[in-house]
C-alpha angles and dihedrals in degrees: 000000000000124000141206111209110208121193121180115203136190120177094339100133094137093050100048099083095044093044094049092049091051092049095046092048092050095044092048091055092049093048090053091054101043142021106256141116131228137194125194120219118187116188117194104203097209098298117194094210131058097286094123092046088056091048090055089063092066095086092117096062115132089217123071105265130195120189121193133183126202118219091231138009107275110162141288090264091052090052090050090049090055091051092047093049091051097043122111101201133067095226112075125197111197127188140154123261096227096087092242088112106069116227089208088075091063096091093050092047094049091050090051093045093052091057085079128282139126094229136013119195129187124244114214094203092166104041120193096208137105107283099220100040101037116007099044095049088048092052091051094045093048091049091053092048093050090047097052103032139050092250119108095185114137098214114033091164095063108116093202105099143145114204140165110255094219091059091066106080138141090287090059105029107075133114115348090344095171092070098060101019093125092051093046093050091046090051089051093054100259122139112251123186134174139212132192114258135183120260122205126203114253110257103174131033127006137268122248095205133091138120090338086075090069091057093051092046090053091050091046091052092050092047091045089065094050112037133356109191110078128114105183137077102244092109090061093051094055091032090063091059090045093051094048093046095050090045089054089051091053092048091051090049091051090051089052090054091047092053092046103043105022103034093030094224133125119258094194094099092050125085090240098102090051091048092051092054094041096051093043094052092043090051093052091047092052090048094053092043087056092050093048092046089050092054092049091051090048091054091051096048118110113252123242130026111328109202096162092116092067111112099184138003127188126181119202102199125193113262 
């Protein structure tokens, strides 16, 4: 089997050199032990630091290396899409550029993947992140995904994956597809397996994820059960209003219960019943407006692989 290794990066200038060395060392060992080919694809998603300058220094790699820069910051999924569209092989290895995924796990993951599966995803059983800002939101999000999808994977948020390119189609690739890729493939009948991987503490740079991930996972899960062919972020814009409105409805309802059963007073003369109904209806309206807007945008999107947002592309071929 041959593999395309895709790494999205955003403001990771201090990690580029170390990450590339780790990948090249691991890939070189694998190539010595088995007959296979690799290509490296680094996608700089509009970094504001010197990430792309550091990528330009990788011209001595002994593995074919393609570096790409987006004109603006789009999203991690958009960066992955660029890498997927430019890849030459059907087997895709995906990992983050922050050095928390350990390249030394590559050999183990490839061996497990080649036993026969459509997607292999890492399981960061011993995470090296802040519990309250990263690990706890991940636990909640993973529980919700397992509850409302066919996937039984422990760690849907792990960026370290190997997946068949032809399994990622328009039914799978919408929104921030990287977050729930395992669940989407499982829902579509593909075989998804997992393997434990190491997880390193972040040394350089900072993460852009936290409790907001739970909100997007909830919206993704709702959308997953309606339509499956969108590629933009409109659903999250209206979904935010929907989420806040429904949350306000729940809070108002809890206050009603508190007044009734704790304080022993009637809430009939308060505006709370009206607020509960108002916020609930408003939340549902915002949700369905988001879904309809998403479908309209999807119909107006150009077909095929749109790579017009690429600012620069350099290919370091083997000599």
